[in-house]
C-alpha positions, -999 to 999 in steps of 0.1 A, spaced: -764 -250 -439 -746 -247 -471 -757 -267 -501 -732 -293 -515 -723 -292 -548 -739 -316 -577 -726 -347 -584 -737 -377 -602 -762 -400 -583 -777 -369 -571 -812 -358 -571 -818 -323 -586 -845 -301 -594 -847 -278 -622 -852 -240 -606 -845 -216 -632 -855 -211 -667 -828 -203 -697 -813 -174 -700 -818 -177 -740 -857 -177 -742 -873 -176 -708 -885 -209 -712 -877 -243 -697 -896 -269 -674 -895 -259 -640 -900 -285 -613 -884 -312 -633 -866 -335 -611 -845 -361 -623 -812 -382 -613 -777 -371 -624 -762 -399 -641 -734 -375 -654 -716 -346 -656 -695 -329 -681 -683 -294 -697 -697 -290 -734 -721 -272 -761 -756 -280 -761 -784 -264 -784 -816 -248 -766 -844 -270 -784 -867 -242 -777 -847 -210 -794 -820 -228 -810 -795 -209 -786 -758 -228 -783 -747 -230 -747 -711 -236 -734 -714 -246 -697 -712 -276 -672 -740 -297 -676 -758 -319 -655 -777 -351 -680 -805 -372 -668 -797 -402 -687 -828 -397 -707 -833 -390 -745 -850 -363 -761 -855 -362 -797 -827 -380 -802 -801 -362 -782 -792 -365 -743 -814 -344 -722 -790 -320 -703 -791 -291 -681 -769 -266 -672 -755 -267 -633 -766 -233 -622 -805 -240 -633 -806 -267 -608 -807 -270 -569 -796 -303 -558 -824 -325 -535 -806 -339 -506 -811 -375 -496 -836 -382 -466 -804 -398 -447 -782 -365 -451 -812 -347 -439 -820 -368 -406 -783 -364 -402 -787 -318 -402 -819 -323 -380 -799 -342 -353 -771 -323 -348 -791 -294 -346 -814 -307 -321 -782 -315 -302 -771 -281 -305 -800 -261 -295 
């Protein structure tokens, strides 16, 4: 099954380290409050990144906490998983 794209309201988990310094919070789970294209500075090494970002709605060091979309995996809601499981049972 192909993953749906991440959108506002989805739960997402960080699954990749940062490309600039290979740091980051693997396993950090949050609800996406906003998605936008912008420029952000790495909190570890200071490198600037222009990309599509998902925002967690939290503030970290006076700035909105965001993660590049390509470092995230969408966590599907339970009802979506149950629907998929039912379809698999019917087709099996």
